[in-house]
N, C-alpha and C positions, 0 to 999 in steps of 0.2 A: 656350071660344074668346072672346075680347074683340071682339064686333061693333062696339062703339064707337071703337075704334081702326080697324079696318078701313075703316067709313064715312069717317072723318076723313080717312084716306090717299086714299080713291077721291075725296071732294070735292076735295083738294087737289093732286091728279095733274096738273091743267090749270094752276092758278094758282102752284103751289108753295107752300112752306110759307110763306113771307114773304107772299106774295099772300092767301093763307087767313088769316093774322093780320090784315093790313089790312082784309081783307073782314069779318072778323069785329069790326073795331073794336078790336082789343087793340093794335094799332100806328097810330098816326097817321102820315101820308106826311111830316108836318113833323119827326117824330122821325128818319127816315132822312135827311133834307135836313140836318138839324144835323150829321150826320155828315161832311159834305161841305164840304171846305175849298178852296172855289172860288177864292180869290186864290192858294193853293199851287199847285193844277195849272194856273192861267193865267201863272205865272211864267216870264219869257222868259229870264232868266239864272240861273246857278247861284247867285251870291250872294244874288239875289233869292229864289229858292226856300228857301235856307239862312235867310234872315231871316224870311220868312213863318212856316216851321215853329218859328222860336225858336232855330234851331241857331247863329247867328252864323257863327264858324269853327271846325267840328267838328276835335276833335284824331283824328289818324289812329291806327287800333288795328288790330292782328293779330289781335283777338278778334273781329272783325267779319269773315267770310268770304263772297265772292260766287261763287257757282257759276254760270257762263255759258260757253259755247263760245267758244275763242279766235276761231274764224270762223264767223259765222253765214251759211249759205247763202240763207236768205231772213230779210231784215230786218220782214218783217211778222210773224213769229211767233218770237220770239226767248225761248228759255227762260231766265228768271233765277230763282236762289233767293239767299236771304240768312239765313245762321245768325250768330246773335249769342251769343258765350259769355261775355257780359259778365253778371252777376248783376242782377237787377232790370230787364230790358230791358222797356220798356213802349210802345215805338214803332219802328217801322221803315219807312223810305222808300227807294224805288228811283228815283234820277234817271240821264237820259240827257243827257249834255252838249250834243250837237248836235242833239236833237231841237227842233222850234219850241216845245215847253213841255218845262221840265225835269223836272217829276215826273211819273213814270210810273206809280206805285203808292204806296199809303201803307198801314201795318196797324197797328192798335191790338192790342197784345198783354196779354192780361189777366193779372193776378198770378199767379204759378205755373205759366204756360205756357210750354214750351220755345219759345224764339224763332227759329222755325224755318220761313220762308215761301218760297214758290214761285209763280211766276207766268210769264206770256209776255208780252212787252212788243213794240212796234212801235220800229222803229230805222231812220231815215232814209238814213244813212250812218255809217262807222265812226267810233266815238265812244268815250270813256269812260264806263263804267257805275259810279255812285256808290252804296253803301249808306250811309245816315244811320241811326244807331241813338239813341235816348233811352235811357239806364239810370240810374237813381237820380238824375234831374234834370240829369244831363250828356250831352252830344251826341259821339258817335264817327262816324268814317267809315271806308271803305275804298274803294278804286276798281280797275276792271279795264277795260282795253281789250279791245273786241270789235270785229272787224272785220267788215263787211257786205258781201257780194257781190252781192246784189239788193236795193235799197232797198226798205222797207215803208212809208214815209211820202210816197207818192206817186211812187215810183220803180218 
C-alpha cells in the first residue's frame, strides 16, 4: 500500500490539488494569473471580444458544433458544449452576444486532445451563443440562438 499517496490526498482534500501545489510552492499564483486574459473577459461587444483574442472576423464553419438547449428555463445555469471537428484545434471560446461581457468561457486545448468542452454559463436574456475556435492558426465560429425564460444576469 502506498501511504505517501494517501497522505498527499488527505492533505489536499481541503485545499484541492491546485491549492496543494500552490501551498507547496510548486505553482506560483502569478502563473495562474498569466492564463487569465482580463481584457478579453471585459470586452463589451462581440467585435471587441473577437479582436482581443485575435480572431478578427472568424469564418463560419459547420465543423464547430454547439450543444445548448433551444430554450433555457433558467438563464443562471445554461449548459453549453462545443465540439470542434477541425484538426489541430488549440483554443475554444464561448461568447454570449447580449450579456454585459461577451466572453463567458475560454479553453486552451493541449495538442493531441479531443476538442470537446462542456460548461454552464449565465445568460441575462435570449441571445446568440457563439463558439470561436482557433485551429492551426486560423479562427472559425458557429452560433446558436438560445431562448431564456428566466434571466440569469440579474433577472
